[in-house]
C-alpha positions in Angstrom: 101.0 76.7 82.9 104.3 75.5 84.5 104.5 79.0 86.1 101.0 79.0 87.3 101.3 75.7 88.9 104.6 76.8 90.7 103.0 80.0 91.9 99.9 77.8 93.1 102.2 75.8 95.4 103.9 78.8 96.6 100.5 80.4 97.6 99.4 77.3 99.3 102.7 77.2 101.2 102.0 80.8 102.2 98.7 79.7 103.6 100.1 76.8 105.4 102.5 79.3 107.3 99.8 81.7 108.1 98.2 79.5 110.6 96.0 82.2 112.3 94.3 82.9 108.9 93.6 79.3 108.1 92.3 78.5 111.3 90.0 81.5 111.0 88.8 81.0 107.6 88.1 77.2 108.5 86.4 77.7 111.7 84.6 80.9 111.6 81.9 79.6 108.9 81.4 76.6 111.4 80.9 78.7 114.3 78.5 80.7 112.6 76.5 77.9 111.3 76.4 76.5 114.9 75.3 79.7 116.2 72.4 80.1 113.8 71.3 76.4 114.2 71.4 76.3 118.1 70.8 79.8 119.1 68.4 81.4 116.5 67.1 78.2 114.5 64.3 77.5 116.9 62.7 80.9 116.4 63.0 81.0 112.4 60.2 79.1 110.5 61.6 78.0 107.2 59.2 75.1 106.4 62.1 72.5 107.0 64.9 71.8 109.5 66.8 74.9 110.0 70.2 73.4 109.5 69.2 72.1 106.1 67.9 75.6 105.3 71.2 77.2 106.4 73.9 75.1 105.2 74.0 76.7 101.5 74.4 80.1 102.9 77.1 78.9 105.2 78.9 77.4 102.1 78.9 80.9 100.5 80.3 82.4 103.7 83.2 80.0 103.3 84.0 81.3 99.7 83.9 85.0 101.1 86.4 84.1 103.9 88.6 82.3 101.5 88.5 85.2 98.9 89.4 87.9 101.5 92.6 85.8 102.4 93.4 86.0 98.6 92.8 89.8 98.6 95.4 90.2 101.3 98.0 88.0 100.0 98.1 89.6 96.6 98.3 93.1 98.5 101.0 91.9 100.5 102.9 90.6 97.2 102.6 93.8 95.8 103.8 95.8 98.8 106.6 93.4 99.7 108.3 93.9 96.2 108.2 90.1 95.3 106.4 91.0 92.2 109.3 92.8 90.7 111.5 89.7 91.4 109.0 87.5 89.4 108.9 89.9 86.5 112.8 89.8 86.5 112.5 86.2 85.8 110.1 86.8 82.9 106.9 85.6 84.8 104.0 87.6 83.6 101.0 88.8 85.5 98.5 86.0 84.7 100.6 83.1 86.2 101.1 85.1 89.4 97.4 85.9 89.8 96.2 82.5 88.5 98.4 81.1 91.4 96.6 83.1 94.1 93.1 82.3 92.6 93.7 78.6 92.3 95.2 78.4 96.0 91.9 80.3 96.9 89.9 77.6 95.3 91.8 74.8 97.2 91.4 76.4 100.5 87.7 76.9 99.9 87.3 73.4 98.9 88.7 72.3 102.4 86.6 74.6 104.3 83.4 73.5 102.3 84.3 69.9 103.1 84.5 70.7 106.9 81.4 72.7 106.9 79.5 69.9 105.3 81.1 67.3 107.7 79.9 69.4 110.6 76.4 69.8 109.0 76.0 66.2 108.6 77.0 65.6 112.2 74.2 68.0 113.4 71.3 66.9 111.3 71.9 68.0 107.7 70.0 65.5 105.5 69.9 66.4 101.7 68.1 64.2 99.3 69.8 65.2 96.3 70.2 62.8 93.5 73.9 62.2 92.0 73.1 64.5 89.2 71.9 67.0 91.7 75.1 66.8 93.9 77.1 67.3 90.8 75.1 70.3 89.7 75.4 71.9 93.0 79.0 71.3 93.2 79.6 73.0 89.8 77.7 75.8 90.8 79.4 76.5 94.0 82.9 75.8 92.2 81.9 78.5 89.6 81.0 81.0 92.3 84.4 80.2 94.2 86.5 80.7 91.1 84.6 83.9 90.4 85.0 85.4 93.8 88.7 84.3 94.0 89.4 86.4 90.8 87.4 89.4 92.1 89.4 89.4 95.3 92.6 89.2 93.5 91.5 92.4 91.8 90.6 94.0 95.1 94.1 92.9 96.5 95.8 94.7 93.4 93.3 97.8 94.0 94.1 98.1 97.7 97.2 100.2 98.8 97.9 98.1 101.7 97.0 94.5 103.1 94.8 96.0 105.8 92.7 97.7 103.3 92.5 94.4 101.3 91.3 92.8 104.4 88.3 95.1 104.5 86.9 93.0 101.6 86.2 90.4 104.3 83.4 92.7 105.8 81.7 93.1 102.4 81.7 89.4 101.8 80.5 88.8 105.1 77.7 91.2 104.7 76.3 90.1 101.5 74.7 86.8 102.3 72.6 88.5 105.0 70.3 90.5 102.8 69.5 87.4 100.9 67.7 84.1 101.4 70.7 82.4 103.2 69.5 82.6 106.7 65.9 83.7 106.7 63.1 83.7 103.9 63.2 86.9 102.1 59.4 87.5 102.5 60.1 88.0 106.3 62.3 91.0 105.4 61.0 94.6 105.1 59.3 95.4 101.7 62.0 97.9 100.6 64.5 95.1 100.9 62.9 92.5 98.8 64.2 93.9 95.3 68.0 94.0 96.4 67.5 90.5 98.3 65.7 88.7 95.4 68.1 90.0 92.6 71.6 89.9 94.0 74.2 87.1 93.1 74.3 85.4 96.4 70.4 84.6 96.5 70.4 82.9 93.0 73.3 80.8 94.0 71.9 79.7 97.4 68.4 79.0 95.9 70.2 76.9 93.4 72.1 75.1 95.9 69.2 74.7 98.3 66.9 73.3 95.5 69.4 70.8 94.1 70.5 69.5 97.5 67.0 69.0 98.6 65.6 67.6 95.4 63.3 70.5 94.9 62.3 72.3 91.5 64.8 75.1 90.9 63.2 76.8 87.8 65.8 79.1 86.1 67.8 79.8 89.3 70.9 77.7 88.2 71.2 79.6 85.0 70.8 83.0 86.6 73.5 81.9 89.2 75.9 80.7 86.4 75.3 84.2 84.5 76.3 86.0 87.8 79.3 84.0 88.1 80.2 84.4 84.8 80.0 88.3 85.0 81.8 88.3 88.3 84.5 86.2 86.8 84.8 88.6 83.9 84.7 91.5 86.1 87.6 90.0 88.1 89.8 88.6 85.4 89.6 92.0 83.3 90.0 94.1 86.4 92.9 91.9 87.8 94.6 92.0 84.5 94.3 95.9 84.2 95.2 96.7 87.6 98.3 94.5 87.5 99.7 96.3 84.5 98.7 99.5 86.0 100.5 98.7 89.2 103.7 97.5 87.6 104.1 100.2 85.2 
């Protein structure tokens, strides 16, 4: 635990020194939200104010951007030789990867708070109860942690930081074929199956229902199962890849 906390502080300091990446991860989701609300929102019928509809999807974009930074920093550590120095100090792989994942979660909490602040300023008006807010925060945190560990595994799998940065494009794309920005029924029929059953949709529908005080059915449980599955893949994959890369 002591090693993990120390390495979390190191990862946060690395983020603070990489100003360009921090600004991009903070501002890009906000800019996308403003573009969708003010450029496209008037042409999209969702049954509610578009800013209220789109905010859950933007929150998941924040998680994707933060996760891509984690993949890059893990890959840079592997390429730069710092991992060998840590191993000579008898620091195992789990504290190293936990530090990166915890720093990713902290960065995502900051970007989420920024997006919510801007959303409230432009008209986002949720009607969630305190229990609804708590449940929504728990589901979002579970998704952020799962994606952070998955991105750590991607960073170990990639041979270069540039290749790890390609994870950004995947995480940016995944919310689009979902209910993040438009209702699924407006999409082509052949896309409905994927859009309805991918992990992002269940998380978004859970957040949207909880924040707006609407019935959510079994969406939260499906979302948590997806998060648990992604976390398991990330943990097992990262641990296995770390041992393989450091043999």
